[in-house]
C-alpha positions in Angstrom: 312.5 55.9 150.6 316.0 57.3 150.5 318.7 55.8 152.7 320.6 58.1 155.2 323.5 58.2 152.8 321.3 59.1 149.8 319.6 61.8 151.7 323.0 63.1 152.9 324.3 63.2 149.3 321.1 64.9 148.1 321.5 67.6 150.8 325.2 68.1 149.9 324.4 68.3 146.2 321.8 71.0 147.0 324.5 73.0 148.8 326.8 72.5 145.9 324.3 73.7 143.4 323.1 76.6 145.6 326.4 78.1 146.7 329.5 76.6 145.1 331.4 78.1 142.2 334.5 76.4 140.7 337.6 78.5 140.7 341.1 78.0 139.4 343.8 76.8 141.8 347.3 78.2 141.6 350.3 76.2 140.4 351.5 75.8 144.0 348.2 74.5 145.1 348.2 71.8 142.4 351.8 70.7 142.8 351.4 68.7 146.1 349.1 66.1 147.5 347.6 67.6 150.7 345.4 66.5 153.6 341.9 67.9 153.4 339.1 67.8 156.0 336.4 65.4 154.8 333.7 67.9 155.8 335.3 70.4 153.3 334.6 68.1 150.4 331.4 68.3 148.3 330.1 65.7 145.8 330.0 66.6 142.1 326.3 67.1 141.0 327.3 66.0 137.5 328.8 62.7 138.6 326.7 59.5 138.4 327.3 59.0 142.1 324.9 61.8 142.7 322.2 60.8 140.2 319.1 59.5 141.9 318.6 56.9 139.2 322.1 55.6 139.6 323.5 56.7 142.9 326.3 55.3 145.1 327.2 51.6 144.9 326.9 50.4 148.5 329.0 47.3 147.9 331.9 49.4 146.7 331.5 51.7 149.7 331.5 48.7 152.1 334.7 47.3 150.5 336.4 50.6 151.0 335.2 50.7 154.6 336.8 47.3 155.2 340.0 48.3 153.5 340.3 51.5 155.4 339.7 49.7 158.7 342.4 47.2 157.8 344.8 49.9 156.8 344.3 51.8 160.1 344.8 48.6 162.1 348.1 48.1 160.3 349.1 51.8 160.7 349.2 52.2 157.0 347.9 55.2 155.0 344.2 55.0 154.7 344.2 55.5 150.9 346.7 54.5 148.3 345.8 57.3 146.0 344.4 60.8 146.6 340.9 62.0 145.7 341.0 64.3 142.8 339.2 67.6 143.6 338.4 71.0 142.1 338.7 74.1 144.3 335.4 75.9 144.8 334.2 79.2 146.2 333.2 80.3 148.9 335.2 77.4 150.4 336.0 73.8 150.1 336.5 71.4 147.2 334.3 69.5 144.7 335.1 65.8 144.2 336.0 64.9 140.7 337.1 61.3 141.3 336.8 59.3 144.5 333.2 59.7 145.6 332.9 56.1 147.0 336.1 56.5 149.0 334.8 59.9 150.3 331.5 58.1 151.4 333.5 55.4 153.1 335.6 57.9 155.0 332.4 59.8 156.0 330.9 56.6 157.3 334.0 55.9 159.4 334.1 59.5 160.7 337.6 59.9 159.3 338.7 63.5 159.7 341.1 64.0 156.8 341.9 62.4 153.5 344.6 63.0 150.8 343.6 65.2 147.9 345.1 66.3 144.6 343.7 69.6 143.3 343.2 69.9 139.6 341.6 72.5 137.4 338.9 70.9 135.3 336.6 71.9 132.4 332.9 72.3 132.7 329.9 72.4 130.4 329.9 76.2 130.3 333.5 76.2 129.2 332.7 73.8 126.4 329.7 75.9 125.3 331.9 79.0 125.1 334.5 77.2 123.0 331.9 75.9 120.6 330.1 79.2 120.3 333.4 80.9 119.4 334.3 78.3 116.7 333.4 78.9 113.0 334.5 75.4 111.9 332.4 72.3 111.0 335.2 69.8 111.5 337.0 68.5 114.5 339.9 66.2 115.1 340.0 64.2 118.3 343.1 62.6 119.8 344.0 60.8 123.0 346.7 62.5 125.1 348.1 59.4 126.8 347.8 57.0 123.9 348.8 59.2 121.0 350.1 62.6 121.8 352.5 61.9 124.7 355.8 60.1 124.1 355.0 57.1 126.4 355.9 54.0 124.3 359.5 52.7 124.3 360.1 53.5 120.6 358.5 57.0 120.7 360.7 59.9 119.7 359.9 63.1 121.7 360.0 66.7 120.5 363.0 68.6 121.9 361.9 70.4 125.1 361.1 74.1 124.6 360.5 77.0 126.8 361.4 77.4 130.5 360.6 74.2 132.5 360.0 76.2 135.7 357.0 77.9 134.0 355.5 74.6 133.1 356.6 71.8 135.5 354.2 69.3 133.9 356.7 66.6 133.0 355.0 65.0 129.9 356.7 65.2 126.6 354.9 65.2 123.2 355.8 63.0 120.3 358.0 64.2 117.4 355.8 65.8 114.7 352.8 66.6 116.8 353.2 70.4 116.3 353.5 69.9 112.6 350.4 67.6 112.5 348.3 70.0 114.5 349.4 73.0 112.3 348.4 71.0 109.3 345.0 70.2 110.7 344.4 73.8 111.6 345.2 74.8 108.0 342.6 72.3 106.8 339.9 73.9 109.0 339.8 71.4 111.9 339.2 72.3 115.6 341.4 70.1 117.7 340.1 68.4 120.8 342.4 66.4 123.1 341.2 63.9 125.7 342.5 61.9 128.6 341.0 59.5 131.2 343.6 60.9 133.6 342.8 63.8 135.9 345.3 66.4 134.5 344.7 70.0 135.1 343.5 71.5 131.8 345.7 74.6 132.3 348.8 72.4 132.7 348.0 70.7 129.3 347.4 74.1 127.7 350.7 75.5 129.0 352.5 72.3 127.7 351.1 72.8 124.2 351.9 76.5 124.3 355.6 75.7 124.9 355.6 73.9 121.6 353.5 76.7 119.8 350.7 74.2 119.4 347.1 75.4 119.3 344.3 73.2 120.6 340.7 74.2 120.9 339.4 71.8 123.7 341.0 69.9 126.5 338.9 67.3 128.3 340.4 65.3 131.1 339.0 62.7 133.5 335.8 62.1 131.6 336.7 59.0 129.6 337.3 56.2 132.1 340.0 53.6 131.3 337.3 50.9 131.3 336.3 52.4 127.9 332.7 53.1 129.1 332.1 56.8 129.2 330.4 58.3 132.2 327.0 60.0 131.9 328.7 63.3 132.2 331.2 62.3 129.5 328.3 61.2 127.2 326.7 64.6 127.8 329.8 66.5 126.8 330.4 64.2 123.8 326.9 64.9 122.6 327.3 68.6 123.1 330.5 68.7 121.1 329.4 66.2 118.5 326.3 68.3 117.6 328.5 71.2 116.6 330.5 69.4 113.9 329.6 68.0 110.5 332.7 65.8 110.5 334.9 64.2 113.1 338.4 62.8 112.5 339.6 60.5 115.2 343.4 60.0 115.2 344.9 56.8 116.7 348.4 55.5 116.6 347.7 53.2 113.6 344.3 54.3 112.3 342.4 57.3 111.1 338.6 57.2 111.2 336.5 60.1 109.7 332.8 60.1 110.5 330.1 62.2 109.0 327.5 63.7 111.4 324.9 61.3 112.6 324.6 59.4 109.3 326.8 56.6 110.5 329.0 57.0 107.3 332.7 56.8 107.8 336.0 56.4 106.0 339.2 55.0 107.6 342.8 54.7 106.7 345.7 52.9 108.3 348.8 54.7 109.5 352.1 52.8 109.0 355.5 54.4 109.5 358.6 54.5 111.5 358.3 56.4 114.9 360.0 59.5 113.6 357.7 59.8 110.5 354.4 59.1 112.2 352.9 62.6 111.8 353.9 62.6 108.1 352.1 59.3 107.7 349.0 60.7 109.4 349.0 63.7 107.1 349.4 61.4 104.0 346.6 59.1 105.2 344.3 62.1 105.7 345.2 63.3 102.2 344.1 59.8 100.9 340.7 60.1 102.6 340.2 63.6 101.2 341.1 62.3 97.7 338.4 59.6 98.1 335.9 62.2 99.2 336.6 64.3 96.1 336.3 61.4 93.7 333.1 60.3 95.4 331.5 63.8 95.0 332.3 64.1 91.2 
């Protein structure tokens, strides 16, 4: 028998599936953390929190309930971080991250919680990208760990374009545009990932400023724990089935896998920070040379 919370979630999910349509939020809507009425938030049917065989973790909810009560007693903000949400039509917001905190707030009859609105990507978006592609190869690369200039010794590309048109403040590493152009010439679709809940349109605008073309942008679906969510696994499988080869690019390693065979080749990447992209291109050329010699 379902608990009251599980029945409530099931009812809310039914509403979401019956009436809600994700829509793009404007730049102004995404720029600020705002207060949102808890009863204007709907759970994400594609999140494990809403799956009957997984469902909410009651211990986690109870811990949040205790934390929120303590914060209220001390006149502190109820939450340290906002819930990440997607704007939906006809009204309200779908939760992307923060379901257990939402459940705890609901249990305490808290009226409003802080939210950050982002524009996400959905299965339908990915299917359209894959259907439009004529390539059999993809390159995957992590935004935070590899693309963005975040390490102390990273050299960033010179800023381009008009900052006011793209206030997203991340900078990409020197050589990323040249690397992506090289991959495109070799017939690769480029997919970038992040565990962070960036708006996909902000990432797209950032790349456009550097004249960089990417095919897929997936954010918030690869948890920092390293264990992908069920939704993330579904998207990985959908994308993986499209391509005959996948090249994963890390800071110090390339790994090229071949379909579902389990076969792979790898090459290390060693260089000074300013020549990293050139080292990646050389390492890939070495893998391709091995492939050619293997086929003759």
